[in-house]
C-alpha positions in Angstrom: 32.4 28.3 20.9 28.9 29.6 20.3 29.0 28.2 16.7 30.0 24.8 18.1 27.1 24.8 20.6 24.7 25.9 17.8 25.8 23.0 15.6 25.5 20.5 18.4 22.0 21.9 19.2 21.0 21.4 15.5 22.4 17.9 15.5 20.4 17.0 18.6 17.2 18.4 17.0 18.1 16.3 13.8 18.5 13.2 16.0 15.1 13.8 17.7 13.4 14.3 14.3 14.9 11.2 12.9 13.9 9.2 16.0 10.4 10.5 15.5 10.4 9.4 11.8 11.7 5.9 12.9 9.1 5.6 15.7 6.2 6.5 13.5 7.6 4.5 10.5 7.5 1.3 12.5 4.0 1.9 13.7 2.7 2.8 10.2 3.0 -0.8 9.1 6.8 -0.6 8.9 6.4 1.8 5.9 5.6 -1.2 3.7 3.3 0.5 1.2 4.6 3.0 -1.4 2.9 6.1 -0.2 4.3 5.6 3.3 7.9 5.0 2.4 7.9 7.7 -0.3 6.7 10.2 2.3 9.2 9.1 4.9 12.1 9.2 2.4 11.1 12.7 1.3 11.2 13.9 4.9 14.6 12.3 5.4 16.0 13.9 2.3 14.6 17.3 3.4 16.3 16.8 6.8 19.6 16.1 5.2 19.4 19.1 2.8 18.5 21.5 5.7 21.4 20.1 7.8 23.9 20.5 4.9 22.7 24.0 4.2 23.1 25.1 7.8 26.4 23.4 8.3 28.5 24.3 5.3 31.4 22.0 6.2 33.2 19.5 4.1 31.8 16.0 4.4 34.3 13.3 5.3 33.3 10.1 3.5 34.4 6.9 5.3 34.3 3.4 4.1 30.7 2.8 5.2 29.4 5.9 3.4 31.4 5.1 0.3 30.3 1.4 0.1 26.6 2.5 0.7 26.8 5.2 -1.9 28.3 2.9 -4.6 25.7 0.2 -3.6 22.9 2.7 -3.9 24.1 4.0 -7.3 24.5 0.5 -8.7 21.1 -0.6 -7.4 19.2 2.4 -8.7 20.8 2.7 -12.1 20.9 -1.0 -12.7 17.3 -1.6 -11.7 15.9 1.2 -13.9 18.0 0.2 -16.9 17.4 -3.6 -16.9 13.9 -3.8 -15.2 10.9 -4.9 -17.2 8.7 -2.8 -14.9 10.7 0.4 -14.6 8.2 2.2 -12.4 8.2 -0.7 -10.0 12.0 -0.5 -10.0 11.9 3.3 -9.2 9.7 2.5 -6.2 12.1 -0.2 -4.9 15.0 2.1 -5.5 13.5 4.6 -3.2 14.0 2.1 -0.3 17.7 1.9 -1.1 17.9 5.7 -1.3 16.4 5.8 2.2 19.0 3.3 3.3 21.9 5.5 2.0 20.3 8.7 3.4 20.1 7.1 6.9 23.8 5.9 6.6 24.7 9.5 5.6 22.8 11.0 8.5 24.3 8.5 10.9 27.9 9.1 9.9 27.7 12.8 9.3 25.2 14.3 11.8 23.5 11.9 14.2 25.9 10.4 16.8 23.5 9.6 19.6 22.8 5.9 19.2 21.1 5.7 22.6 18.2 8.1 21.6 17.6 6.1 18.3 17.6 2.8 20.2 15.1 4.3 22.7 12.8 5.3 19.8 13.1 1.9 18.2 12.4 0.2 21.6 9.3 2.4 22.3 8.0 1.4 18.8 8.5 -2.3 19.6 6.8 -1.8 23.0 3.9 0.1 21.4 3.6 -2.6 18.8 3.5 -5.2 21.6 0.8 -3.4 23.6 -1.5 -2.9 20.6 -0.9 -6.5 19.5 -1.9 -7.9 22.9 -4.9 -5.6 23.1 -6.0 -6.8 19.7 -5.4 -10.5 20.5 -7.5 -10.4 23.6 -10.3 -8.4 21.8 -9.9 -5.2 23.9 -8.8 -3.1 20.9 -9.4 -3.6 17.1 -7.0 -3.0 14.3 -7.6 -4.2 10.8 -5.7 -7.5 10.4 -4.2 -7.1 13.8 -4.9 -10.8 14.4 -4.4 -13.5 11.8 -6.7 -16.6 11.8 -4.5 -19.6 11.0 -5.9 -23.1 10.5 -6.3 -24.0 14.2 -5.2 -21.0 16.1 -4.8 -17.2 16.1 -1.6 -15.3 15.4 -0.8 -11.8 16.7 0.2 -9.4 13.9 -0.4 -6.0 15.6 0.1 -3.0 13.3 2.6 -4.6 10.9 -0.1 -7.0 9.7 2.5 -9.7 9.2 3.0 -12.1 12.1 6.6 -13.2 11.3 8.1 -9.7 11.2 6.0 -8.8 14.3 7.7 -11.8 16.0 11.2 -10.6 15.3 10.3 -7.2 16.6 9.2 -8.9 19.9 12.5 -10.8 20.0 14.5 -7.6 19.4 12.4 -5.8 22.1 13.3 -8.5 24.6 17.0 -8.1 23.9 16.8 -4.3 24.2 14.9 -4.8 27.5 17.8 -6.8 28.8 20.1 -3.9 28.0 17.9 -1.5 29.9 17.7 -3.9 32.9 21.5 -4.1 32.8 21.8 -0.3 32.5 19.3 0.6 35.2 20.6 0.5 38.8 17.4 1.0 40.8 15.2 -2.0 41.7 12.0 0.0 40.7 13.3 0.8 37.2 14.5 -2.8 36.7 11.1 -4.2 37.8 9.4 -2.2 35.1 11.7 -3.6 32.5 11.2 -7.2 33.8 7.5 -6.7 33.2 8.2 -5.5 29.6 10.5 -8.5 29.0 7.7 -10.8 30.0 5.2 -9.1 27.7 7.7 -9.3 24.8 8.0 -13.0 25.4 4.2 -13.4 25.5 3.9 -11.4 22.3 6.6 -13.5 20.6 4.7 -16.7 21.4 1.4 -15.3 20.3 2.8 -14.6 16.9 3.2 -18.4 16.6 6.2 -17.8 14.3 8.2 -21.0 14.6 11.2 -19.7 12.7 11.4 -16.5 14.8 11.1 -18.4 18.1 13.8 -20.9 17.1 16.2 -18.1 15.9 15.5 -16.2 19.1 16.4 -19.2 21.3 19.6 -19.8 19.2 20.8 -16.1 19.4 20.0 -15.9 23.1 22.0 -19.1 23.8 25.1 -17.6 22.0 24.5 -14.3 23.8 24.5 -15.9 27.2 27.7 -17.9 26.4 29.5 -14.7 25.4 28.2 -12.4 28.2 29.8 -14.4 31.1 30.2 -11.3 33.3 26.4 -10.6 33.3 24.9 -9.8 36.6 23.7 -12.9 38.4 20.1 -11.7 38.9 19.7 -10.8 35.2 21.2 -14.2 34.2 18.8 -16.1 36.4 15.9 -14.1 35.0 16.9 -14.8 31.4 17.2 -18.5 32.0 13.9 -18.7 34.0 12.2 -16.6 31.3 13.2 -19.2 28.8 11.4 -21.9 30.9 8.0 -20.4 30.3 8.2 -19.9 26.5 9.9 -23.3 26.1 7.2 -25.2 28.0 4.4 -23.3 26.2 6.0 -23.8 22.8 6.3 -27.6 23.4 2.7 -27.8 24.4 1.6 -25.7 21.4 3.6 -27.6 18.8 2.6 -31.0 20.2 -1.1 -30.0 20.1 -0.6 -29.1 16.5 1.1 -32.3 15.7 4.5 -30.8 14.8 6.6 -33.3 16.8 9.9 -32.4 15.1 9.7 -28.7 16.1 8.7 -29.7 19.6 11.8 -31.9 19.9 14.0 -29.1 18.6 12.6 -26.5 21.1 12.9 -29.1 23.9 16.5 -29.7 23.0 17.3 -26.0 23.0 15.5 -25.5 26.2 17.5 -28.3 27.8 20.7 -26.8 26.5 19.8 -23.6 28.2 19.2 -25.4 31.5 22.6 -27.1 31.1 24.1 -23.6 30.4 22.6 -22.4 33.7 24.5 -25.1 35.5 27.7 -24.2 33.6 27.3 -20.5 34.5 26.5 -21.0 38.2 29.4 -20.2 40.5 27.9 -22.2 43.4 27.8 -25.6 41.8 30.7 -28.0 42.1 33.2 -28.6 39.3 31.8 -32.2 38.8 28.3 -30.8 38.2 29.6 -28.3 35.6 31.6 -31.1 33.9 28.4 -33.2 33.8 26.4 -30.3 32.3 29.0 -29.8 29.6 29.0 -33.6 28.8 25.1 -33.4 28.8 25.2 -30.6 26.2 27.4 -32.8 23.9 25.5 -36.0 24.5 22.1 -34.3 24.0 23.1 -32.7 20.8 24.5 -36.0 19.4 21.5 -38.0 20.6 19.0 -35.5 19.2 20.7 -35.6 15.8 20.8 -39.4 15.7 17.2 -39.5 17.0 15.9 -37.2 14.2 17.6 -39.5 11.6 16.1 -42.7 13.0 12.6 -41.5 14.1 11.8 -39.2 11.2 13.6 -41.1 8.4 10.4 -42.7 7.1 8.4 -39.5 7.5 10.9 -36.9 6.3 9.3 -36.6 2.8 5.8 -36.0 4.2 7.0 -33.6 6.9 9.1 -31.6 4.4 6.0 -30.9 2.3 4.3 -29.3 5.3 7.3 -27.2 6.5 7.1 -23.6 5.5 10.9 -23.5 5.4 11.0 -26.0 2.6 8.5 -23.9 0.6 10.6 -20.8 1.1 13.8 -22.7 0.2 12.1 -23.4 -3.2 11.5 -19.7 -3.6 15.2 -19.1 -3.1 16.1 -22.0 -5.5 13.9 -20.4 -8.2 15.4 -17.0 -7.4 18.9 -18.4 -7.9 17.9 -19.9 -11.3 16.6 -16.5 -12.3 19.8 -14.8 -11.1 21.8 -17.3 -13.1 20.2 -15.9 -16.3 21.4 -12.3 -15.4 24.2 -12.7 -12.9 25.8 -9.2 -13.4 22.7 -7.0 -13.7 20.0 -8.9 -11.9 16.3 -8.5 -12.9 15.8 -5.0 -11.5 14.1 -4.0 -8.2 10.4 -4.7 -7.9 10.3 -7.2 -10.7 10.4 -10.5 -8.8 6.7 -10.3 -8.1 5.8 -10.5 -11.8 8.7 -12.6 -13.1 8.4 -15.4 -10.5 5.6 -17.1 -12.5 7.8 -17.8 -15.5 10.4 -19.9 -13.5 8.6 -21.1 -10.4 8.8 -24.8 -9.5 5.2 -24.9 -8.2 2.2 -22.5 -7.9 2.9 -19.7 -5.5 2.6 -15.9 -5.4 4.9 -13.8 -3.2 5.9 -10.2 -3.5 9.4 -10.9 -2.2 11.7 -14.0 -2.1 11.7 -14.3 1.7 15.5 -13.8 1.9 16.3 -10.1 1.9 20.0 -10.5 1.1 19.3 -12.9 -1.8 16.6 -10.4 -2.9 19.2 -7.7 -3.3 21.4 -10.1 -5.4 18.5 -10.9 -7.6 17.5 -7.3 -8.0 20.8 -5.7 -8.8 23.2 -8.6 -9.6 26.3 -10.0 -8.0 28.3 -6.7 -7.7 25.6 -4.8 -5.9 24.9 -7.8 -3.7 28.5 -8.2 -2.7 28.8 -4.6 -1.8 25.8 -5.0 0.6 27.4 -8.1 2.1 30.7 -6.2 2.5 28.9 -3.5 4.6 27.6 -6.3 6.8 31.0 -8.0 7.2 32.6 -4.6 8.0 30.0 -4.1 10.7 30.7 -7.4 12.4 34.5 -6.8 12.1 34.3 -3.4 13.8 31.8 -4.3 16.5 33.6 -7.5 17.5 36.8 -5.5 17.7 35.0 -2.8 19.7 33.6 -5.4 22.2 37.0 -7.0 22.7 38.7 -3.7 23.2 36.1 -1.9 25.4 34.2 -4.8 26.9 31.0 -2.7 26.9 27.7 -4.6 27.0 26.0 -2.2 24.5 28.3 -3.6 21.7 27.1 -7.1 22.5 23.4 -6.1 22.6 23.7 -4.3 19.2 25.4 -7.5 17.8 22.5 -9.6 19.1 19.9 -7.3 17.6 21.6 -7.2 14.2 22.1 -11.0 14.3 18.4 -11.6 15.1 17.4 -9.3 12.2 19.9 -10.8 9.7 19.3 -14.5 10.6 15.5 -14.0 10.4 15.6 -12.0 7.2 17.4 -15.0 5.6 14.1 -16.8 5.7 11.7 -13.8 5.6 11.2 -10.2 4.3 12.2 -8.1 7.3 14.6 -5.8 5.3 11.9 -5.2 2.7 10.1 -3.1 5.3 11.8 0.3 4.8 11.4 1.2 8.5 13.4 -1.9 9.5 15.9 -1.2 6.8 16.5 2.2 8.3 17.0 0.7 11.8 19.5 -1.7 10.2 21.3 1.2 8.5 21.7 3.0 11.8 22.9 0.0 13.7 25.5 -1.2 11.2 27.1 2.3 11.0 27.0 3.0 14.8 30.5 1.6 15.7 32.6 4.0 17.7 35.7 2.9 15.9 37.3 5.9 14.2 38.1 5.2 10.5 40.2 7.5 8.4 38.1 9.3 5.8 38.6 8.0 2.3 37.4 11.2 0.7 36.6 14.7 1.7 33.8 16.2 -0.4 32.3 19.7 -0.4 28.8 19.8 1.1 27.6 21.7 -2.0 27.8 18.5 -4.1 25.7 16.6 -1.6 23.2 19.5 -1.4 22.8 19.4 -5.2 22.6 15.6 -5.3 20.1 15.2 -2.5 18.0 18.1 -3.9 17.6 16.4 -7.3 16.8 13.1 -5.6 14.3 14.8 -3.3 12.4 16.4 -6.3 12.3 13.0 -8.0 11.0 11.1 -4.8 8.5 14.0 -4.1 7.1 13.7 -7.6 6.7 9.9 -7.2 4.9 10.6 -3.9 2.5 13.0 -5.6 1.8 10.5 -8.3 1.2 7.7 -5.8 -1.2 9.8 -3.9 -3.1 10.7 -7.1 -3.1 7.0 -8.0 -4.6 6.0 -4.7 -7.3 8.8 -5.2 -8.1 7.4 -8.6 -8.5 3.9 -7.2 -11.0 5.2 -4.6 -13.0 7.0 -7.3 -13.0 3.9 -9.4 -14.4 1.8 -6.5 -17.0 4.5 -5.9 -18.1 4.4 -9.6 -16.7 7.8 -10.6 -15.0 6.5 -13.7 -14.8 9.8 -15.7 -13.1 11.7 -12.8 -10.7 8.7 -12.1 -9.8 8.5 -15.8 -9.0 12.3 -15.9 -6.7 11.9 -12.9 -4.9 8.9 -14.5 -4.4 11.0 -17.7 -2.7 13.8 -15.9 -0.7 11.4 -13.7 1.5 10.1 -16.5 4.2 12.6 -15.7 4.3 11.6 -12.0 4.1 7.9 -12.7 6.4 7.5 -15.7 6.4 4.2 -17.5 3.8 2.9 -15.1 1.9 -0.2 -16.1 -0.5 0.4 -13.2 -1.5 3.8 -14.3 -2.3 2.7 -17.9 -4.1 -0.3 -16.6 -6.2 1.9 -14.5 -6.9 4.2 -17.5 -8.1 1.1 -19.4 -10.5 0.0 -16.6 -12.0 3.5 -16.2 -12.4 4.1 -19.9 -14.1 0.7 -20.5 -16.5 1.1 -17.5 -17.2 4.8 -18.3 -18.0 4.5 -22.1 -17.6 0.9 -23.1 -14.8 1.9 -25.5 -13.3 -1.5 -26.0 -10.7 -0.5 -28.6 -9.4 2.4 -26.5 -9.2 0.1 -23.4 -7.2 -2.5 -25.4 -4.8 0.3 -26.6 -4.1 1.3 -23.0 -3.7 -2.3 -21.9 -1.2 -2.7 -24.8 0.8 0.2 -23.3 0.6 -1.4 -19.8 1.9 -4.7 -21.3 4.7 -2.9 -22.9 5.8 -1.3 -19.6 5.5 -4.6 -17.8 5.2 -7.7 -20.0 5.4 -10.1 -17.1 2.4 -8.6 -15.1 -0.4 -11.1 -15.3 -3.1 -8.7 -14.1 -2.8 -6.8 -17.5 -3.7 -10.0 -19.4 -6.5 -10.9 -16.9 -8.2 -7.6 -17.5 -7.8 -7.9 -21.2 -9.4 -11.3 -21.1 -12.4 -10.0 -19.2 -12.8 -7.0 -21.6 -12.6 -9.3 -24.6 -15.1 -11.8 -23.2 -17.6 -9.0 -22.4 -17.1 -7.7 -26.0 -17.5 -11.2 -27.4 -14.0 -11.0 -28.9 -13.2 -14.7 -28.4 -10.2 -14.6 -30.6 -8.4 -12.0 -28.3 -9.8 -13.7 -25.2 -8.4 -17.1 -26.2 -5.0 -15.8 -27.2 -4.8 -13.9 -23.9 -5.6 -17.1 -22.0 -2.8 -18.9 -23.9 -0.4 -16.1 -22.9 -1.5 -16.4 -19.3 -0.7 -20.2 -19.3 2.8 -19.2 -20.4 3.2 -16.6 -17.7 1.5 -18.6 -14.9 2.1 -22.2 -16.0 0.9 -23.7 -12.7 -2.4 -21.9 -12.5 -5.0 -24.3 -13.8 -7.8 -21.6 -14.0 -6.0 -20.1 -17.1 -6.4 -23.5 -18.9 -10.0 -23.7 -17.9 -10.7 -20.1 -19.1 -9.0 -20.9 -22.5 -11.1 -24.1 -22.9 -14.3 -22.3 -22.0 -13.5 -19.6 -24.5 -12.8 -22.2 -27.1 -16.2 -23.8 -26.4 -17.9 -20.4 -26.9 -16.0 -20.0 -30.2 -17.4 -23.4 -31.3 -21.0 -22.1 -30.8 -20.5 -18.7 -32.5 -17.7 -19.0 -35.1 -16.9 -22.5 -36.5 -14.0 -21.2 -38.7 -12.3 -19.5 -35.8 -12.8 -22.7 -33.7 -11.2 -24.9 -36.3 -8.2 -22.5 -36.3 -7.5 -23.1 -32.5 -8.9 -26.6 -32.0 -5.5 -28.3 -32.1 -4.0 -25.7 -29.7 -7.0 -26.5 -27.4 -6.0 -30.1 -27.3 -2.5 -29.2 -26.3 -3.9 -27.1 -23.5 -6.1 -30.1 -22.3 -3.0 -32.3 -22.1 -1.0 -29.6 -20.3 -3.9 -29.0 -17.8 -4.0 -32.7 -17.0 -0.2 -32.7 -16.3 -0.6 -29.6 -14.1 -3.4 -31.1 -12.1 -1.5 -34.3 -11.5 1.5 -32.4 -10.3 -0.6 -30.0 -8.1 -2.4 -32.9 -6.4 1.0 -34.1 -5.1 1.7 -30.6 -3.7 -1.6 -30.0 -2.1 -0.2 -29.3 1.4 1.2 -26.0 0.0 
């Protein structure tokens, strides 16, 4: 009995520690940057190891844990084997390791979903408070507010307005759960205020996609939750009136009539639903409301076709969604070249230039599920989708069986996250990926264990992974220190750090590039710098920054031959970037003044570049709205 109590106490402490990591992780920019998520993953791995050592019991592996483990193994091994940038693949693989670690913790040790949801909710609320303070100039955070063309957007600590928006939407949904859960008027009043602040925060992010998805999910949520308390139902519907009205005014002022029409339609649908839900209205009114929903949907669809038919091409150019759809289209073309293996994690950022249909630069595809397919191929991607399908299957069954509102709220939160991440990068934030991992494995449905494994195997495995992640963390900290020293002009000291950092940043293009920069600035050793850039290019042949630095070094050293060839290579890597063509032609002109023989060697190639540049400029002029 004492042993059981001791184990329960340790599990509670573990849950509290994990909740703290989750809370701080969201506030620290969602753990977006390598040093942040390497540190968080190391802490999680240490927590698992300590828990396994103290509780020497056999681990029961259910279907969630097995699918997550196989997915993690495929992603990590596949990425490191096929990736052009293996160090970048290692860093991205750490995110997936964090995902599996959280799944393992959730299924083996942490059973208290409520405490984790509280930590997540408090993080969203803190994000909201800080964002509002920044927006109204009461508090300052770097990049807490984004200046768009004609308005400001609230970003808060995440420094990315669209993901901040989805956190505000999720915060609103969780607030409804706490209002539904609390029984005293005083407690409910506090949460009503929080709900209003979340809606204000959502609008101030000016994220059109997040607002539209939020309205859609809430509409479905209201239709499903028919037994919701009347007061809460009235509050939700009245709360929609404010953001709907403000959104219509905002989009109309910005000239986006189509979006205004869509939001107006959804807002009217919600008003009709209010009539349908009301118990006091007569049957005829309810019937009229239902017919209005059908008529409004049909009329709106027909109106869009008629009114916007002539303008659809012009409007589509301006819509962010169309631009992101092209990222996805390019990503599918890239996946088609390597359907089984993918391109490796962390490689899209460099490889996008070789296949893109227009000039853009994004670190991620803006579709997190498609990103996984592109990173690790069809098999790994299907495993991830299988985990999602399993979650919906279990939670829908759980809701039908138990009729508990928490199941529906969790479904709403996960749906918000998944729908929005289909057009954005939410799951590329490790903190949100951890939240996702907890939610999709939180079903109370008992599944028979597929395997029973000795904890010793997990202790050995997690210990090896922890050492690897810890060494990467040490290398990233040293790398950041070297960058600071370079910026301060301490080139010799920075170069020495980079030299010793090869072990902790294996096969790193970044580290060798940094060595080249510091060596050249310290001693002007052009040949030595070129040698290090060669190693950097070997480790990541698609990274354009390596070639840009080589071009500048060659130009300073008056090595016009290397400078011109490097520019030609850049036109192949970044075919839509007209500056590369200009640099090549300027270098050719300098050749003409200094070395006629070398100029004659490349003059015909220069003419080809002039023709290509003309074609590029003609095309880019038609795409200027991007």
